[in-house]
ROSE-4610 file (N, C-alpha, C; in Angstrom, 1 decimal, always signed):
// ROSE-4610
residu = [X/X/X/X/X/X/X/X/X/X/X/X/X/X/X/X/X/X/X/X/X/X/X/X/X/X/X/X/X/X/X/X/X/X/X/X/X/X/X/X/X/X/X/X/X/X/X/X/X/X/X/X/X/X/X/X/X/X/X/X/X/X/X/X/X/X/X/X/X/X/X/X/X/X/X/X/X/X/X/X/X/X/X/X/X/X/X/X/X/X/X/X/X/X/X/X/X/X/X/X/X/X/X/X/X/X/X/X/X/X/X/X/X/X/X/X/X/X/X/X/X/X/X/X/X/X/X/X/X/X/X/X/X/X/X/X/X/X/X/X/X/X/X/X/X/X/X/X/X/X/X/X/X/X/X/X/X/X/X/X/X/X/X/X/X/X/X/X/X/X/X/X/X/X/X/X/X/X/X/X/X/X/X/X/X/X/X/X/X/X/X/X/X/X/X/X/X/X/X/X/X/X/X/X/X/X/X/X/X/X/X/X/X/X/X/X/X/X/X/X/X/X/X/X/X/X/X/X]
num = [1/1/1/2/2/2/3/3/3/4/4/4/5/5/5/6/6/6/7/7/7/8/8/8/9/9/9/10/10/10/11/11/11/12/12/12/13/13/13/14/14/14/15/15/15/16/16/16/17/17/17/18/18/18/19/19/19/20/20/20/21/21/21/22/22/22/23/23/23/24/24/24/25/25/25/26/26/26/27/27/27/28/28/28/29/29/29/30/30/30/31/31/31/32/32/32/33/33/33/34/34/34/35/35/35/36/36/36/37/37/37/38/38/38/39/39/39/40/40/40/41/41/41/42/42/42/43/43/43/44/44/44/45/45/45/46/46/46/47/47/47/48/48/48/49/49/49/50/50/50/51/51/51/52/52/52/53/53/53/54/54/54/55/55/55/56/56/56/57/57/57/58/58/58/59/59/59/60/60/60/61/61/61/62/62/62/63/63/63/64/64/64/65/65/65/66/66/66/67/67/67/68/68/68/69/69/69/70/70/70/71/71/71/72/72/72/73/73/73/74/74/74/75/75/75/76/76/76]
x = [+0.9/+0.0/+0.9/+0.7/+1.5/+1.1/+2.0/+1.7/+0.5/+0.4/-0.7/-2.1/-2.2/-3.4/-3.7/-2.7/-2.9/-3.3/-2.8/-3.3/-4.7/-5.1/-6.5/-7.4/-7.0/-7.9/-8.0/-6.9/-6.9/-7.8/-7.7/-8.5/-10.0/-10.3/-11.7/-12.3/-11.5/-11.9/-12.1/-11.2/-11.3/-12.6/-12.9/-14.0/-15.4/-15.3/-16.6/-17.2/-16.5/-17.0/-18.0/-17.8/-18.7/-20.1/-20.3/-21.7/-22.3/-21.6/-22.1/-22.4/-21.6/-21.8/-23.1/-23.3/-24.5/-25.8/-25.7/-26.8/-27.1/-26.0/-26.1/-26.7/-26.3/-26.9/-28.4/-28.7/-30.1/-31.0/-30.5/-31.2/-31.3/-30.2/-30.2/-31.2/-31.2/-32.2/-33.6/-33.8/-35.2/-35.7/-34.9/-35.3/-35.5/-34.6/-34.7/-36.0/-36.4/-37.6/-38.8/-38.7/-39.8/-40.0/-38.9/-39.0/-39.6/-39.2/-39.7/-41.1/-41.5/-42.9/-43.8/-43.3/-44.1/-44.2/-43.2/-43.1/-42.5/-43.2/-42.6/-42.0/-42.4/-41.8/-40.4/-40.0/-38.6/-37.6/-38.0/-37.2/-35.9/-35.7/-34.5/-33.5/-33.9/-33.1/-32.7/-33.6/-33.4/-32.5/-32.6/-31.7/-30.3/-30.0/-28.6/-28.0/-28.7/-28.3/-28.1/-29.0/-29.0/-27.8/-27.5/-26.3/-25.0/-24.9/-23.7/-23.6/-24.7/-24.6/-24.3/-24.8/-24.5/-23.0/-22.5/-21.1/-20.1/-20.5/-19.6/-19.7/-20.9/-21.0/-20.3/-20.4/-19.7/-18.2/-17.7/-16.3/-15.7/-16.5/-16.0/-15.8/-16.7/-16.6/-15.4/-15.1/-13.9/-12.6/-12.6/-11.4/-11.2/-12.3/-12.2/-11.7/-12.2/-11.8/-10.3/-9.8/-8.4/-7.6/-8.0/-7.2/-7.2/-8.3/-8.3/-7.4/-7.4/-6.5/-5.0/-4.7/-3.4/-2.9/-3.8/-3.4/-3.1/-3.9/-3.8/-2.5/-2.3/-1.2/+0.0/+0.2/+1.4/+2.6/+3.7/+4.9/+5.5/+6.0/+6.5/+7.8]
y = [-1.2/+0.0/+1.2/+2.1/+3.3/+4.3/+5.3/+6.3/+7.2/+7.4/+8.3/+7.6/+6.3/+5.6/+5.6/+5.4/+5.4/+6.7/+7.8/+9.2/+9.4/+9.0/+9.2/+8.4/+7.2/+6.3/+6.9/+7.5/+8.1/+9.3/+10.1/+11.3/+11.0/+9.9/+9.5/+9.0/+8.3/+7.8/+8.9/+9.9/+11.1/+11.9/+12.0/+12.7/+12.0/+10.8/+10.1/+10.7/+11.4/+12.1/+13.2/+13.7/+14.8/+14.3/+13.0/+12.4/+12.6/+12.3/+12.5/+13.9/+14.8/+16.2/+16.7/+16.2/+16.5/+16.0/+14.8/+14.2/+15.0/+15.4/+16.2/+17.5/+18.2/+19.5/+19.4/+18.4/+18.2/+18.0/+17.1/+16.8/+18.1/+18.8/+20.0/+21.1/+21.3/+22.3/+21.8/+20.5/+20.0/+20.1/+19.8/+19.9/+21.4/+22.2/+23.7/+24.2/+24.0/+24.5/+23.9/+22.6/+22.0/+22.6/+22.8/+23.4/+24.8/+25.6/+27.0/+27.0/+26.1/+26.1/+25.5/+24.7/+24.2/+25.2/+26.0/+27.0/+28.2/+29.2/+30.4/+31.3/+31.2/+32.1/+31.7/+30.5/+30.1/+30.3/+31.2/+31.4/+32.0/+32.9/+33.5/+32.5/+31.7/+30.6/+29.6/+29.2/+28.1/+28.6/+29.9/+30.4/+30.4/+30.8/+30.8/+29.4/+28.5/+27.1/+26.5/+26.9/+26.4/+27.0/+28.2/+28.8/+28.2/+28.0/+27.4/+25.9/+25.2/+23.8/+23.8/+24.7/+24.8/+25.1/+26.1/+26.4/+25.3/+24.6/+23.4/+22.3/+22.0/+21.0/+21.4/+22.6/+23.1/+23.1/+23.3/+23.3/+21.9/+20.9/+19.5/+19.3/+19.8/+19.6/+20.3/+21.5/+22.2/+21.5/+20.9/+20.1/+18.9/+18.2/+17.0/+17.4/+18.5/+19.0/+19.3/+20.0/+20.3/+19.0/+18.0/+16.8/+16.1/+16.0/+15.4/+16.1/+17.4/+18.1/+17.9/+17.9/+17.6/+16.2/+15.3/+13.9/+13.9/+14.6/+14.6/+15.3/+16.5/+17.4/+17.5/+16.6/+16.7/+16.3/+17.1/+16.7/+15.4/+14.6/+13.3/+13.4]
z = [+0.0/+0.0/+0.0/-0.9/-1.0/+0.0/+0.3/+1.3/+0.9/-0.4/-0.9/-0.6/-0.8/-0.6/+0.9/+1.7/+3.2/+3.7/+3.1/+3.5/+3.1/+1.9/+1.5/+2.4/+2.7/+3.6/+4.9/+5.5/+6.8/+6.8/+5.8/+5.7/+5.6/+4.8/+4.7/+6.0/+6.7/+8.0/+9.0/+9.0/+9.8/+9.4/+8.1/+7.7/+8.0/+8.4/+8.7/+9.9/+10.8/+11.9/+11.5/+10.3/+9.8/+9.7/+9.4/+9.4/+10.8/+11.8/+13.2/+13.5/+13.0/+13.2/+12.6/+11.3/+10.6/+11.3/+11.8/+12.6/+13.9/+14.6/+15.8/+15.5/+14.5/+14.1/+13.8/+13.1/+12.7/+14.0/+14.9/+16.1/+17.0/+17.1/+17.9/+17.4/+16.1/+15.6/+15.7/+15.4/+15.5/+17.0/+17.9/+19.3/+19.7/+19.2/+19.5/+19.1/+17.8/+17.3/+18.0/+18.3/+19.0/+20.4/+21.1/+22.5/+22.5/+21.5/+21.5/+21.0/+20.2/+19.8/+20.9/+21.8/+22.9/+24.0/+24.2/+25.3/+24.8/+24.2/+23.7/+24.7/+26.0/+27.0/+27.3/+27.0/+27.4/+26.2/+25.3/+24.1/+24.4/+25.4/+25.7/+26.2/+27.2/+27.8/+26.8/+26.0/+25.0/+23.9/+23.5/+22.4/+22.8/+24.1/+24.5/+24.5/+25.1/+25.1/+23.7/+22.8/+21.4/+20.7/+20.9/+20.2/+20.7/+22.0/+22.5/+22.0/+22.0/+21.4/+20.0/+19.2/+17.8/+17.6/+18.4/+18.2/+18.6/+19.7/+20.1/+19.0/+18.5/+17.5/+16.2/+15.8/+14.6/+14.8/+16.0/+16.2/+16.0/+16.4/+16.1/+14.6/+13.8/+12.4/+11.9/+12.4/+12.0/+12.3/+13.6/+14.0/+13.1/+12.8/+11.9/+10.5/+10.0/+8.7/+8.7/+9.8/+9.9/+10.0/+10.8/+10.9/+9.5/+8.8/+7.5/+6.5/+6.6/+5.7/+6.1/+7.4/+7.8/+7.4/+7.4/+7.0/+5.5/+4.7/+3.3/+2.8/+3.4/+2.8/+3.7/+4.6/+5.4/+4.6/+4.6/+3.8/+4.3/+3.4/+3.7/+4.3]
């Protein structure tokens, strides 16, 4: 197995975490919309928690992308 194939395989495996991030973001926003529609008075508290959860989940995606790019383009 050449080094280039191993790098591509490693980057693909690292990028699989993006699937989990997409699932988490969908669940987060679905729950967020549902909670605000059930109890509109709690909008301020739920918005702050939702924004923090969105930022943390998105940061995982950025770290995974960085790791995948480092695996692919690291000099030999």
